[in-house]
TORVEX-977280 format. One record per residue (C-alpha): residue number from 1; chain; x negated, y, z negated. Coordinates in Angstrom, 3 decimals, padded with zeros to 6 digits. Last residue first. Example, Ala and Ser with C-alpha at 12.3 -4.5 7.8 and 13.67 -1.06 7.14 Angstrom:
2
2;A;-013.670;-001.060;-007.140 $
1;A;-012.300;-004.500;-007.800 $
//
This chain:
469
469;A;-096.161;001.584;-018.536 $
468;A;-093.083;-000.212;-017.294 $
467;A;-091.076;001.424;-020.064 $
466;A;-090.776;004.759;-018.218 $
465;A;-089.553;002.971;-015.023 $
464;A;-086.918;001.061;-016.893 $
463;A;-085.724;004.098;-018.738 $
462;A;-085.396;006.035;-015.402 $
461;A;-083.301;003.228;-013.931 $
460;A;-080.390;004.179;-016.241 $
459;A;-077.447;001.889;-015.538 $
458;A;-079.552;-001.066;-014.618 $
457;A;-082.201;-000.359;-017.312 $
456;A;-079.464;-000.257;-019.901 $
455;A;-077.930;-003.464;-018.648 $
454;A;-081.319;-005.160;-018.714 $
453;A;-081.977;-003.836;-022.237 $
452;A;-078.541;-005.006;-023.336 $
451;A;-079.016;-008.455;-021.914 $
450;A;-082.521;-008.781;-023.384 $
449;A;-081.432;-007.595;-026.805 $
448;A;-078.432;-009.976;-026.881 $
447;A;-080.564;-012.904;-025.794 $
446;A;-083.036;-012.320;-028.427 $
445;A;-080.237;-011.883;-031.096 $
444;A;-078.779;-015.242;-029.963 $
443;A;-082.190;-016.875;-030.172 $
442;A;-082.576;-015.564;-033.720 $
441;A;-079.065;-016.639;-034.752 $
440;A;-079.643;-020.100;-033.354 $
439;A;-082.986;-020.418;-035.167 $
438;A;-081.438;-019.189;-038.393 $
437;A;-078.567;-021.574;-038.184 $
436;A;-080.892;-024.501;-037.312 $
435;A;-083.012;-023.580;-040.410 $
434;A;-079.941;-023.545;-042.579 $
433;A;-078.822;-026.956;-041.303 $
432;A;-082.313;-028.434;-041.804 $
431;A;-082.444;-026.780;-045.370 $
430;A;-079.413;-028.518;-046.811 $
429;A;-080.011;-027.059;-050.366 $
428;A;-076.322;-027.632;-051.314 $
427;A;-075.672;-023.913;-052.047 $
426;A;-077.668;-022.996;-048.912 $
425;A;-075.643;-025.375;-046.841 $
424;A;-072.436;-023.837;-048.206 $
423;A;-073.390;-020.482;-047.062 $
422;A;-074.783;-021.591;-043.794 $
421;A;-071.580;-023.378;-042.782 $
420;A;-069.193;-020.615;-043.641 $
419;A;-071.418;-018.181;-041.706 $
418;A;-071.493;-020.516;-038.624 $
417;A;-067.789;-020.678;-038.354 $
416;A;-064.834;-022.778;-039.717 $
415;A;-062.816;-019.808;-041.195 $
414;A;-062.078;-019.689;-044.920 $
413;A;-060.889;-016.017;-044.809 $
412;A;-063.385;-014.826;-047.321 $
411;A;-065.965;-017.467;-046.442 $
410;A;-065.788;-016.488;-042.752 $
409;A;-065.993;-012.723;-043.755 $
408;A;-068.980;-012.969;-045.945 $
407;A;-071.327;-015.163;-043.730 $
406;A;-069.796;-013.720;-040.500 $
405;A;-071.335;-010.364;-041.237 $
404;A;-074.750;-011.652;-040.018 $
403;A;-073.289;-012.560;-036.528 $
402;A;-071.672;-009.110;-036.249 $
401;A;-074.881;-007.486;-037.475 $
400;A;-076.680;-009.406;-034.633 $
399;A;-074.385;-007.855;-032.157 $
398;A;-074.828;-004.226;-033.519 $
397;A;-078.455;-003.919;-032.370 $
396;A;-077.811;-004.976;-028.795 $
395;A;-074.640;-002.859;-028.799 $
394;A;-076.671;000.256;-029.880 $
393;A;-078.677;-000.160;-026.594 $
392;A;-075.368;-000.322;-024.648 $
391;A;-074.268;002.802;-026.577 $
390;A;-077.365;004.708;-025.520 $
389;A;-076.659;003.847;-021.835 $
388;A;-072.807;004.397;-021.760 $
387;A;-072.963;008.012;-022.665 $
386;A;-074.120;009.046;-019.283 $
385;A;-071.739;006.676;-017.488 $
384;A;-068.767;008.068;-019.418 $
383;A;-069.633;011.776;-018.916 $
382;A;-069.264;011.590;-015.103 $
381;A;-066.337;009.408;-014.055 $
380;A;-064.211;008.965;-017.153 $
379;A;-064.970;012.272;-018.906 $
378;A;-064.871;014.310;-015.653 $
377;A;-061.589;012.488;-014.839 $
376;A;-060.095;013.375;-018.142 $
375;A;-061.162;016.950;-017.873 $
374;A;-059.237;017.388;-014.648 $
373;A;-061.317;018.700;-011.655 $
372;A;-060.381;022.254;-010.680 $
371;A;-063.766;023.552;-009.386 $
370;A;-064.174;025.569;-012.687 $
369;A;-063.861;022.380;-014.690 $
368;A;-066.780;020.844;-012.782 $
367;A;-068.818;024.060;-013.274 $
366;A;-068.204;023.853;-016.960 $
365;A;-069.386;020.269;-017.082 $
364;A;-072.364;021.091;-014.956 $
363;A;-073.377;023.802;-017.388 $
362;A;-073.870;021.496;-020.289 $
361;A;-071.868;021.842;-023.554 $
360;A;-069.553;019.006;-022.467 $
359;A;-072.389;016.565;-022.416 $
358;A;-073.220;017.216;-026.190 $
357;A;-069.459;016.544;-026.893 $
356;A;-069.771;013.210;-025.116 $
355;A;-072.703;012.089;-027.176 $
354;A;-070.835;013.095;-030.338 $
353;A;-067.723;011.164;-029.231 $
352;A;-069.628;008.096;-028.319 $
351;A;-071.466;008.124;-031.676 $
350;A;-068.298;008.771;-033.685 $
349;A;-066.249;006.170;-031.985 $
348;A;-069.192;003.711;-031.954 $
347;A;-069.413;003.929;-035.775 $
346;A;-065.707;003.700;-036.369 $
345;A;-065.107;000.805;-034.039 $
344;A;-068.256;-000.978;-035.458 $
343;A;-067.022;-000.648;-038.997 $
342;A;-063.499;-002.081;-038.156 $
341;A;-064.719;-004.918;-035.894 $
340;A;-065.157;-007.807;-038.215 $
339;A;-062.525;-006.644;-040.706 $
338;A;-059.905;-006.335;-038.011 $
337;A;-061.005;-009.597;-036.364 $
336;A;-060.473;-011.325;-039.719 $
335;A;-057.107;-009.839;-040.143 $
334;A;-055.876;-010.656;-036.588 $
333;A;-057.338;-014.103;-036.546 $
332;A;-054.591;-016.087;-038.420 $
331;A;-051.639;-014.621;-036.411 $
330;A;-053.664;-014.952;-033.255 $
329;A;-054.271;-018.653;-033.681 $
328;A;-050.557;-019.459;-034.399 $
327;A;-049.334;-017.236;-031.554 $
326;A;-051.929;-018.549;-029.117 $
325;A;-050.994;-022.196;-029.920 $
324;A;-047.228;-021.497;-029.519 $
323;A;-047.786;-019.843;-026.089 $
322;A;-049.950;-022.780;-025.065 $
321;A;-047.227;-025.131;-025.813 $
320;A;-047.250;-027.338;-028.823 $
319;A;-047.374;-031.117;-028.327 $
318;A;-049.946;-031.726;-031.279 $
317;A;-048.492;-029.067;-033.557 $
316;A;-051.112;-026.302;-034.451 $
315;A;-051.905;-025.947;-038.041 $
314;A;-053.350;-022.626;-039.066 $
313;A;-056.807;-021.150;-038.543 $
312;A;-057.718;-020.596;-042.144 $
311;A;-056.901;-017.898;-044.633 $
310;A;-054.379;-015.198;-045.652 $
309;A;-051.579;-015.671;-043.313 $
308;A;-050.062;-012.537;-041.976 $
307;A;-046.995;-010.313;-042.563 $
306;A;-046.186;-010.839;-046.212 $
305;A;-046.033;-007.279;-047.160 $
304;A;-046.240;-006.281;-050.861 $
303;A;-045.415;-008.840;-053.589 $
302;A;-045.148;-011.585;-050.964 $
301;A;-048.868;-011.166;-050.335 $
300;A;-050.597;-011.478;-047.052 $
299;A;-050.625;-007.874;-045.971 $
298;A;-051.338;-005.946;-049.216 $
297;A;-053.865;-008.202;-051.041 $
296;A;-055.368;-009.794;-047.919 $
295;A;-055.823;-006.512;-046.351 $
294;A;-057.568;-004.965;-049.377 $
293;A;-059.864;-008.041;-049.839 $
292;A;-060.782;-007.875;-046.199 $
291;A;-061.544;-004.149;-046.416 $
290;A;-063.727;-004.799;-049.429 $
289;A;-065.531;-007.621;-047.558 $
288;A;-066.103;-005.308;-044.533 $
287;A;-067.643;-002.558;-046.595 $
286;A;-065.585;000.702;-046.495 $
285;A;-067.547;003.861;-045.609 $
284;A;-067.118;003.515;-041.823 $
283;A;-063.287;003.388;-042.226 $
282;A;-063.491;006.642;-044.161 $
281;A;-065.617;008.268;-041.534 $
280;A;-063.238;006.925;-038.846 $
279;A;-060.279;008.445;-040.601 $
278;A;-062.027;011.889;-040.792 $
277;A;-062.837;011.609;-037.117 $
276;A;-059.229;010.919;-036.279 $
275;A;-058.142;013.867;-038.285 $
274;A;-060.665;016.119;-036.481 $
273;A;-059.429;015.029;-033.083 $
272;A;-055.782;015.575;-034.079 $
271;A;-056.499;019.111;-035.430 $
270;A;-058.580;019.956;-032.380 $
269;A;-055.892;018.942;-029.943 $
268;A;-056.389;015.633;-028.183 $
267;A;-058.346;015.162;-024.914 $
266;A;-061.493;014.464;-026.831 $
265;A;-059.776;011.481;-028.426 $
264;A;-059.984;009.629;-025.146 $
263;A;-063.718;009.647;-025.334 $
262;A;-063.762;008.270;-028.782 $
261;A;-061.070;005.751;-027.972 $
260;A;-062.880;004.423;-025.065 $
259;A;-066.090;004.033;-027.036 $
258;A;-064.504;002.700;-030.363 $
257;A;-061.207;001.158;-029.512 $
256;A;-062.205;-000.617;-026.236 $
255;A;-065.967;-000.994;-026.990 $
254;A;-065.490;-002.031;-030.592 $
253;A;-062.658;-004.301;-029.608 $
252;A;-064.847;-006.003;-027.093 $
251;A;-067.546;-006.405;-029.781 $
250;A;-065.013;-007.991;-032.106 $
249;A;-064.032;-010.431;-029.361 $
248;A;-067.674;-011.261;-028.707 $
247;A;-068.253;-011.831;-032.408 $
246;A;-065.361;-014.053;-032.830 $
245;A;-066.287;-016.015;-029.714 $
244;A;-069.876;-016.443;-031.054 $
243;A;-068.665;-017.522;-034.514 $
242;A;-066.308;-020.234;-033.083 $
241;A;-068.949;-021.504;-030.694 $
240;A;-071.533;-021.519;-033.381 $
239;A;-069.237;-023.694;-035.713 $
238;A;-068.574;-026.097;-032.834 $
237;A;-072.260;-026.401;-032.154 $
236;A;-073.690;-026.597;-035.713 $
235;A;-072.459;-029.949;-037.047 $
234;A;-073.266;-031.868;-033.843 $
233;A;-076.637;-030.152;-033.653 $
232;A;-077.496;-030.984;-037.164 $
231;A;-077.340;-034.793;-036.597 $
230;A;-075.225;-036.395;-039.410 $
229;A;-076.910;-037.633;-042.679 $
228;A;-074.101;-036.300;-044.953 $
227;A;-075.755;-033.944;-047.270 $
226;A;-079.392;-033.687;-045.939 $
225;A;-078.282;-032.973;-042.449 $
224;A;-080.393;-034.650;-039.809 $
223;A;-082.861;-032.954;-037.490 $
222;A;-082.591;-030.146;-034.910 $
221;A;-083.516;-032.407;-031.921 $
220;A;-084.480;-030.840;-028.563 $
219;A;-087.904;-032.340;-028.170 $
218;A;-089.736;-029.309;-029.668 $
217;A;-087.334;-029.419;-032.491 $
216;A;-088.290;-032.929;-033.571 $
215;A;-087.663;-036.443;-032.225 $
214;A;-086.914;-039.194;-034.809 $
213;A;-088.243;-042.760;-034.264 $
212;A;-091.787;-041.901;-033.112 $
211;A;-091.907;-038.863;-035.287 $
210;A;-090.818;-035.200;-035.120 $
209;A;-092.694;-032.497;-033.311 $
208;A;-091.318;-029.301;-035.001 $
207;A;-089.597;-030.668;-038.101 $
206;A;-092.337;-033.290;-038.612 $
205;A;-094.980;-030.589;-038.249 $
204;A;-093.160;-028.325;-040.670 $
203;A;-092.948;-031.287;-043.068 $
202;A;-096.639;-031.731;-043.127 $
201;A;-099.373;-033.955;-041.686 $
200;A;-102.838;-032.363;-041.769 $
199;A;-102.966;-031.620;-045.562 $
198;A;-105.744;-029.084;-046.053 $
197;A;-105.948;-027.935;-049.629 $
196;A;-107.092;-024.462;-050.633 $
195;A;-107.938;-024.055;-054.303 $
194;A;-106.896;-021.220;-056.733 $
193;A;-108.478;-020.717;-060.108 $
192;A;-106.017;-019.360;-062.722 $
191;A;-104.952;-022.986;-063.798 $
190;A;-108.570;-023.601;-064.581 $
189;A;-108.561;-021.421;-067.639 $
188;A;-106.466;-023.992;-069.569 $
187;A;-109.283;-026.390;-069.767 $
186;A;-107.912;-029.602;-071.466 $
185;A;-110.232;-032.460;-070.861 $
184;A;-109.982;-033.714;-074.445 $
183;A;-106.289;-033.214;-074.593 $
182;A;-105.770;-035.281;-071.502 $
181;A;-108.118;-038.067;-072.883 $
180;A;-106.117;-038.144;-075.971 $
179;A;-102.940;-038.463;-073.914 $
178;A;-104.430;-041.304;-071.761 $
177;A;-105.578;-043.010;-074.865 $
176;A;-102.050;-042.613;-076.348 $
175;A;-100.412;-044.099;-073.202 $
174;A;-102.980;-046.971;-073.105 $
173;A;-102.282;-047.717;-076.756 $
172;A;-098.605;-047.790;-076.113 $
171;A;-099.258;-050.324;-073.354 $
170;A;-101.311;-052.463;-075.590 $
169;A;-099.094;-052.126;-078.658 $
168;A;-095.978;-053.495;-076.872 $
167;A;-095.174;-055.922;-079.552 $
166;A;-092.909;-053.828;-081.489 $
165;A;-093.837;-050.149;-080.396 $
164;A;-092.709;-048.721;-083.690 $
163;A;-095.832;-046.943;-084.868 $
162;A;-096.457;-045.069;-081.593 $
161;A;-092.948;-043.451;-081.633 $
160;A;-093.375;-040.480;-084.028 $
159;A;-097.080;-039.704;-082.997 $
158;A;-096.199;-039.832;-079.337 $
157;A;-093.225;-037.491;-079.809 $
156;A;-095.268;-034.935;-081.747 $
155;A;-097.981;-034.886;-079.022 $
154;A;-095.424;-034.386;-076.267 $
153;A;-093.840;-031.585;-078.130 $
152;A;-097.131;-029.717;-078.395 $
151;A;-097.823;-030.322;-074.632 $
150;A;-094.471;-028.654;-073.658 $
149;A;-093.068;-029.997;-070.385 $
148;A;-091.166;-032.983;-071.433 $
147;A;-089.556;-034.923;-068.494 $
146;A;-091.503;-038.099;-068.700 $
145;A;-091.682;-038.037;-072.457 $
144;A;-087.968;-037.900;-072.834 $
143;A;-087.529;-040.860;-070.445 $
142;A;-090.144;-042.721;-072.590 $
141;A;-088.136;-042.001;-075.716 $
140;A;-084.884;-043.205;-074.024 $
139;A;-086.644;-046.512;-073.127 $
138;A;-087.974;-046.830;-076.659 $
137;A;-084.498;-046.588;-078.174 $
136;A;-083.153;-049.169;-075.712 $
135;A;-086.092;-051.508;-076.538 $
134;A;-085.396;-051.218;-080.116 $
133;A;-081.705;-051.966;-079.756 $
132;A;-082.533;-054.922;-077.416 $
131;A;-084.924;-056.461;-079.962 $
130;A;-082.910;-059.320;-081.401 $
129;A;-080.663;-060.108;-078.433 $
128;A;-083.554;-060.447;-076.089 $
127;A;-085.759;-058.314;-073.865 $
126;A;-089.266;-059.294;-072.874 $
125;A;-088.376;-061.624;-069.941 $
124;A;-085.933;-058.998;-068.522 $
123;A;-088.761;-056.433;-067.776 $
122;A;-087.301;-052.946;-068.360 $
121;A;-089.719;-051.996;-071.055 $
120;A;-092.639;-052.987;-068.894 $
119;A;-091.693;-050.649;-066.100 $
118;A;-091.383;-047.678;-068.559 $
117;A;-094.782;-048.444;-069.941 $
116;A;-096.226;-048.444;-066.431 $
115;A;-094.494;-045.206;-065.701 $
114;A;-095.910;-043.666;-068.865 $
113;A;-099.388;-044.797;-067.794 $
112;A;-098.737;-043.133;-064.413 $
111;A;-097.967;-039.812;-066.037 $
110;A;-101.046;-039.878;-068.291 $
109;A;-103.226;-040.448;-065.257 $
108;A;-101.584;-037.542;-063.325 $
107;A;-102.155;-035.320;-066.440 $
106;A;-105.837;-036.366;-066.542 $
105;A;-106.109;-035.535;-062.756 $
104;A;-104.615;-032.094;-063.253 $
103;A;-106.387;-030.942;-066.405 $
102;A;-105.629;-027.326;-066.803 $
101;A;-103.649;-027.969;-070.122 $
100;A;-100.624;-025.777;-069.562 $
99;A;-100.796;-025.875;-065.678 $
98;A;-100.909;-029.741;-065.810 $
97;A;-098.076;-029.903;-068.317 $
96;A;-095.986;-027.542;-066.284 $
95;A;-096.586;-029.471;-063.048 $
94;A;-095.999;-032.860;-064.694 $
93;A;-092.739;-031.684;-066.199 $
92;A;-091.498;-030.115;-062.996 $
91;A;-092.135;-033.211;-061.086 $
90;A;-090.340;-035.346;-063.814 $
89;A;-087.297;-033.093;-063.515 $
88;A;-087.287;-033.328;-059.711 $
87;A;-087.596;-037.164;-059.650 $
86;A;-089.557;-038.568;-056.632 $
85;A;-093.119;-037.743;-057.764 $
84;A;-095.132;-037.966;-054.493 $
83;A;-095.135;-034.128;-054.374 $
82;A;-097.552;-034.161;-057.318 $
81;A;-100.276;-035.907;-055.288 $
80;A;-102.953;-033.031;-055.363 $
79;A;-102.428;-032.652;-059.137 $
78;A;-101.942;-028.944;-060.147 $
77;A;-104.833;-027.681;-062.415 $
76;A;-106.801;-026.249;-059.360 $
75;A;-104.021;-023.820;-058.746 $
74;A;-102.472;-023.930;-055.288 $
73;A;-103.081;-022.576;-051.752 $
72;A;-101.589;-024.892;-049.229 $
71;A;-102.470;-026.245;-045.790 $
70;A;-100.558;-027.824;-042.790 $
69;A;-097.337;-026.502;-044.282 $
68;A;-094.477;-027.892;-046.462 $
67;A;-096.341;-030.706;-048.183 $
66;A;-095.052;-034.352;-047.651 $
65;A;-093.017;-036.425;-050.039 $
64;A;-089.999;-034.449;-048.867 $
63;A;-090.202;-036.109;-045.444 $
62;A;-086.430;-036.606;-045.045 $
61;A;-086.607;-040.403;-045.051 $
60;A;-089.456;-040.269;-047.508 $
59;A;-087.393;-038.270;-049.934 $
58;A;-084.458;-040.619;-049.747 $
57;A;-086.617;-043.782;-050.311 $
56;A;-088.316;-042.094;-053.353 $
55;A;-085.024;-041.015;-054.743 $
54;A;-083.558;-044.537;-054.312 $
53;A;-086.502;-046.111;-056.047 $
52;A;-086.593;-043.460;-058.818 $
51;A;-083.018;-044.091;-059.627 $
50;A;-083.503;-047.823;-059.662 $
49;A;-086.389;-047.476;-062.037 $
48;A;-084.346;-045.082;-064.191 $
47;A;-081.521;-047.607;-064.647 $
46;A;-078.290;-045.731;-065.113 $
45;A;-077.687;-045.333;-061.418 $
44;A;-076.690;-041.928;-060.211 $
43;A;-073.006;-041.365;-059.513 $
42;A;-072.292;-041.060;-055.647 $
41;A;-074.221;-040.583;-052.459 $
40;A;-077.524;-041.268;-054.412 $
39;A;-079.902;-038.875;-052.702 $
38;A;-077.318;-036.259;-051.764 $
37;A;-076.399;-034.342;-054.861 $
36;A;-079.649;-034.435;-057.031 $
35;A;-082.046;-034.355;-054.087 $
34;A;-080.098;-031.860;-052.168 $
33;A;-079.950;-029.409;-055.101 $
32;A;-083.648;-030.028;-055.806 $
31;A;-084.780;-029.077;-052.230 $
30;A;-086.654;-025.817;-052.876 $
29;A;-089.741;-025.951;-050.848 $
28;A;-087.984;-026.451;-047.599 $
27;A;-085.987;-023.164;-047.949 $
26;A;-088.870;-020.756;-048.742 $
25;A;-091.306;-022.432;-046.419 $
24;A;-088.892;-022.686;-043.532 $
23;A;-087.942;-019.033;-043.994 $
22;A;-091.497;-018.005;-043.702 $
21;A;-092.031;-020.097;-040.678 $
20;A;-088.902;-018.729;-039.061 $
19;A;-090.091;-015.211;-039.778 $
18;A;-093.499;-015.816;-038.208 $
17;A;-092.010;-017.418;-035.087 $
16;A;-089.590;-014.559;-034.631 $
15;A;-092.327;-011.949;-034.949 $
14;A;-094.352;-013.809;-032.351 $
13;A;-091.349;-014.047;-030.024 $
12;A;-090.222;-010.509;-029.910 $
11;A;-093.184;-008.470;-028.497 $
10;A;-094.120;-011.048;-025.915 $
9;A;-090.464;-011.546;-025.103 $
8;A;-090.036;-007.854;-024.226 $
7;A;-093.203;-007.946;-022.194 $
6;A;-091.829;-010.893;-020.321 $
5;A;-088.687;-009.014;-019.540 $
4;A;-090.756;-006.083;-018.129 $
3;A;-092.850;-008.429;-016.070 $
2;A;-089.529;-010.014;-014.718 $
1;A;-088.149;-006.623;-013.818 $
//
């Protein structure tokens, strides 16, 4: 059995590692939401030098100044140190300007000259009551130049402001010379030539192995949230527990109402069994979010039937008894659990009933009836175990779908689960939380597959013997 389990892991783990690495690259390379919303912790300072200092410190804390992977394939025109630019708009401008001109190093030199000019314009010793208006205008012009992506517009702006530098001729001359050098070295065709750059240290390495002061994933640490700075594990654990319990309860309902109900429906008259199948087909066709919207509209609205609360878990008094606690929680969870399990109940009902019908056509079923055994006993004691094996396998595939469906349903009913967390983390660009959710979901899926495979092999040893090879 152990060798069989290791073979399962050997087939699952490489695919999991590849998907996690792909997801890490897609998520970690799009951090601009987090940079703009989380770096300052409030309104951004008006001084661009202070903004850049705070952004740089925040990016270094969360390793955004490092490349995503150990190596990268980029255009030759992109400067190698572009990730060191702390401001997202400036980073986009430098990238687009370098790709338009094909001169990466000259673009980097021009950008640094603009930074030097901006630093000079904010020196208190040079500003007085007579020139403060002119300096303010030039500061705004430099900020526009730092974020301008079109080379033509950059040239027009430099021509318009070079004549009113007012004592800063040296610095403006350096900027203009850097711009002329950039135009002279323009080779747009170079943007089509890829280059492979080896980085060594990268964000994936820091996420996996961490640093001296912050352990990584391999040492049991999921990192820090970008939005509030808390450890990801402390944020994820209560959400995961809630989603796991909801998924397990939904799976229990699927087995009780779907499998057991499908077998019990065979005892009904043909008209009743056909009517139930028709209802199950209709229930299977309704998406969970549409079913949730229908239930909220008709069962939580005073216009129709105000039977259930529409969202949340409710407020339980501090000194409430366990009966009151169950009543409050159950009232809030009936509708979400209905949406969570409705499609699975219909699917397992139809699959279990179809498998049981195929067993009823065998000669042994007819022989058992001829010996006087009641049909319900044959279904429960003989047909049920035969039908159980394929449905156990289906459960392993269905359980990850329950976890994935939590993203929609938890946001629809405003429940504090893993799906609600990952949705808002994606909106905020909080990639450590998103990666922790993906990793948790992947490991849960792996455990679900292993458990269902082991149970299937336990109930049907022939399958285990066939898979031993």
